[in-house]
N, C-alpha and C positions, 0 to 999 in steps of 0.2 A: 504493500500500500504506500509506504514511504517512497519507494522507488518511483511509483507512478506519479506521486505528487511532485517529486523532484524533477521528473521528466517534463511534467506540465509547466512547472515554474520556468524551466529552461526555454520551453516553447514560447511562453509569454515574453521573456527577456529578449529572445531572438526576434520576435515580432516587433517589439518596441525599438530594438536596434535597427531593424529594417526600416521602420518609420522615420527614424532620425536620419538614416542614410538617404531616404527619399527627399527629405527637406533640404539636405545639402545638394543633392543632384538638381533639384528644381531651382535652387538659388543660383547655381553655377551655369546651368544650361538653358533656362527658360526665362528670358526677359520679355514676356508677352502678357497680354491681357488675360486675367484669370489665374495667373501663377500664384498670386498671394491668396486668392480664394481657395485654391487647391491646398496650399500649405496650411491654411487655417483649418481645413477639414482634417488633414493628416494629424495636426497637433491635437485636435479634439479626440481622435482615436487613441493617440499616445497617452493623453491624460486619462482616458477611460480605462485603458489596460493597466496603467500605473496605479490607479485607485483600487482596481480589483486586487492587484498584488498586495498593496498596503493593507487591504481589508482582511487579508488572510483567508478569504473565501474564494480560492481559485477554482473555477469550473471550466471544463472544456467548452461548454456552450458559449461562454463569454468570448473565447478565442475565435470560435466559428462565426459569431455574428459581427466580428470586426470587418470594417470596410477596407482595411489596409491592403488586402490582397487585390481588391479592385483598383485601388490607387497605384499599386505596383505595376499592374498590367497596363494601366493608362500611361504611366510615365515611360515604360518600355516602348509602347507604341508611338508615343509622341516623339521620343528621342530618335526614332527611325524616319521621321518626317523631316525633310531638308528645309522646309519653310513653314513650320508651325506658326500660326499667327495668333491663335487664341486657345485658351483652355477653359472648360466648363462654361461655355457661353450659353446664356439663357435666352430663349426666344419664345414668343407667344404664337400659338397656332389656333386658328378657329376651326372647330370640328364640324362635321356634317350636320349635327343637331343644333348648330348656332352658338354653342357654348365655347368658351376659350380656356385654354390651359397652357401652362408653361412647360417647355421641355428643355433639357440640358444637352448641349452638344459637347461631348467630351473633348474633342480635338477639331479645330478648324485649321485647314492647311490649303496649300496651292492657291494662295492669295484670296481665300474665301470660297474657292470653287469645290472644295471637298470637305465633307463632314464625316467624322468617324465617331461611332459609338463603340465603346469597349465593354464587352461582356465577359466577366470572369466567373461565370457560374458553370457548374458541372453539366456536361452535355446530356446526361441522362435526365436530370431534373428539367432542363429546357424542353426535351422531347415529351416528358410526362405531362407537363403543364400544357404544352401546345396540343396534346391529344385530348385535353379536357379533364385530366386528372388533377384538379386544383381546387382551392377554396373558391367559394362563390364570389364573383366579381374580380378575381385576380386576373390581371392583364397578362396575356401571353406575349412572347417575343414577336409574334405576327401582328398583334394589336399595336405594339410599339412601332413596328416597322411601318405600318399604315400611317401612323401619326407623323413619323419622321418624313416620309415621302410627301405627305400633305403639307407639312411645314416648309419643306424645301421649295415647293411650288409657290408658297405664300411669301417666301423670302428669297427671291431670285438674286443671283449675283451677276451683274451686268446683263440682266434680263433673261438669264438662263438658270433653271433650278440647279443648285449644287448637287454633285453626285453624293450619295449616301452610302457609307461603308459601315458594316457591322463586323467588328473584329472579335472573334471568339477565342479568348486566351487559353481556354481549356478544351477547345474543340467543339464540334457541332455535328450532329448526325446528317448524313447525306440527304435524307428526305426533307428535313427541316431547312437545310441550306437551299434546296431546290425551290421550296415554297417561298422563301425570302427573295430569291433571285427573280421569281415570277412577279413579285410585288415591285421590283425595281431596285432592290438592295444589292450592293456589291458585297459578297461574303468572303471574309478572309479568316485564316486560322485552319487548323487541321480538320479535315472532313472525315468522319468516322462511319464505316459501314454499319448499318442498323444492327447487325448481329453482335457488334462490339460495344454497342451502347446498352448497358444493363439498366433497365428502368428502375430496378429496386435500389440502386446505389444512392446513398444519401448525398445530396448536393453539397452540404456543408463540409463533409469529411474530405472533399477533394479540392479544397480551395487554397491550399498552401502555396506560397510564393514559388516553391521549388518546381511546381508543375506548370508554371506560366509559360506559354509557347509564344515566341515573338511572331509578329506578322510575317507572312510569306514574302520571300525576296521577289516573288513574281507579281507582287502588288503593282497595279498601274501607278506610275509615278511621273507621268508626263507633266511638265510645267504648264501652268495655265497661261494662255495668251489671250488678251482682250481682243475680241474681234468686232467690237462696236465700231461702225464706220460713220457714225453721226455724232457731232458735238453740239452741245447747247451752251452758249456762253453767258455766264452771269455778268452783272454790271462790274463786279470787282475784277473780273478777267479782262473786260474791255478796257477798263482804266489802266490796269497793270500793263497791258500790251502796248499802249500808246504813251505811257508815262515817260517823261524825260529821264527818270531814274533808270529805266530799263533800256534806254536808247542812248547810252553814253554819258548820262548826266549824274552818275553816282559819286563822282569824286568831289563832293562838296560837304562842308560842315554846316548843317542847318541849325537855325536858332530853335526851331520846333523839335523837341526831343523825339517825337514819333517819326518825323521825317528823317531825322538824323539816324535813328535806329534802322529804318528801312534802307537808307543809303548804305549803311555798314553791311546789312544783310545782302544787298545787291552786289556789293564788291566781293563778298565771300561766295555768293551763289546766285549768279544771274538768272532771272526768271524767264526772260524772253526766249532764250535757246530751248528751254524746256517746252514752252508753248509752241514754238515753231516746229519742233520735232513731233509734238502731239497733233498739230494741225495738218501735218503732211498726209495727203491722200484722203482726207476726211471731208464729208459734207458738213458745213458749219452753219448753225442756226442761232438765232436769239429771238425771244418773244417780243411783242410790241412794247410791253412795259419796260423791259430792259433797254430797248433801243431808245425809247423816248426819254427815260430818266438819265441815261448815259448822255444824250444830247444836251439835256438841261444842265447837268453837272459840268460838262465840257464847256458850255457857253459861259458859265459863271466862273469857273476855276482854271480852265485850260489855257495854255500858252499857244502861240502860233504854230510851233512845231508839233505839239500834241494834237491840235485840231487838224493839221494836215495829215498826220498819221492816222487819225480816226477816220477821216474821209476815205482814205485808201482801204482801211480795214473793213469798213461797213460795206464796201463794194464786193467784198468776198463773202458776205454773210447774207443768208436768206432770213428775212424777218417774217415771223408767222404769228397768228393770233394767240393771245394768252389762253392757256388751259390750266386753271388753278387746280391744285391737289386738294380734294374735298375732305380727306380724312384727317387733316391736321387742325388742331385747335390753335387759333391765333392768340398770341400772348408771349411776353418775354422776348426771347430771341426769334420766335416765330412771327415774322412780319408778313402782312398780306402780299407785299411785293415779292418777297422770296417764295411764298407759296405759289404765286403765279409762275415765277421763273423756273423753279425746280419741278413744279407740276407739268409744265410744258415739256421739259426734257424727258420726264418719265413717260408722258403720253406718246411721244414720238420715238421712244426707245433710244434716246441719245444719252451719251455720257455728259453730265453737266460739269463744266469746268468752272471752278470757283475758288475764291480765297475766304469765303464766308464759313469758317469752321464752326462758329457758334451756332449757326442754323443747322448744320449737318448733325452736330451733337444733340441739339434740342429735339430735332426730328427723330433721332434714334431713341431718345428717351421716351418718345411717344410710340415707339415700336415701328417706326418707318425708317427704312434705310435706303437712301437714294444711291444710284450709280453715279459716283463723282470722281473727279480728279481734282485734288486740292493742292493749291500752290500758295506761296507766301503773298501777302498783300503788298501792293505798291500804290502810292498816291500820286496825284498830278502835282508836279513840283517845278515845272518850268517857270512859273510866275514867282516862285520863291528864290530862284537862283541869284537874283540881283542882291538880295540881302544875306546870302550865304557866303561862306568863305571857301574859296577854291583850295583843294588839297594838292 
């Protein structure tokens, strides 16, 4: 009996050590959105296991119910992605019955074009539940797959639904993998013949980190390439493109701190070459509101050179009627003008080019993520050069 307790104590300590190692790995390898959230969840698991040890009431069930084995599998999978951009990203999906629920994307990669859900449950348990042998109301992996596919269509990346990958760290039966693939899921992990999946096996007893299988090397890993051929220009982009700052006038010390900061940024990283590269081979649009407000701003604040460049630029742009985005609530950083500009880009399936990061973040907080290319802001400065000091 004492030997069993000693062995169980060692298992608890090993699991805690594994959790601490995960924290170190995340801190050193993942400087992405959601990394701190993942670390917080791991710390909670470590605290729980530590309390169990300190209580003197060590039970195997406490070890089995720990989520650390899932987090271990998640980190292994994320480490094999060359361009992981987010961890544990929460999105809202509207279900067929009209209700909404939040789902968690374990790993977002390929610039947002690939979602991965990591499953570290025993293959037998997954098969058993999917065959109907479960508690009333318990969702199967097939139910979850349907929700993920629906969510991917409601949150398109550059107007295309992200591909959804379910990675099974402990394997999956062939028949269940086939059902998932029919739903549109890309299945990775070892696929087991049905006669090797013993339904009576306890799910919890096979969840140790030693059994975690890395994703297959044959996983599709092609880099995502934006194929959007239409651009929708925000007022901030129109201004930045014609500004004296981006057209050779950055070598000034301005009295205005904001202009001086932008001049320094421009010297360090010119904006116009980025925009010229983006514009190449694209159809360029802006909505009526953007064109009219840009004209007004230019008339009041623009210098002769800026106005001349604006005239040439507008000849390259097709001006189209406003198509406001109806699902955004006006207020704070969400202005009616921006709702029209970004809504127009969304309606014509164009990439909106902007320096308005505040609007993009505020829209995301309302559950709306636009297809955008964000660049640094640049103001009209030609009229201010006379009072500035040349560097």
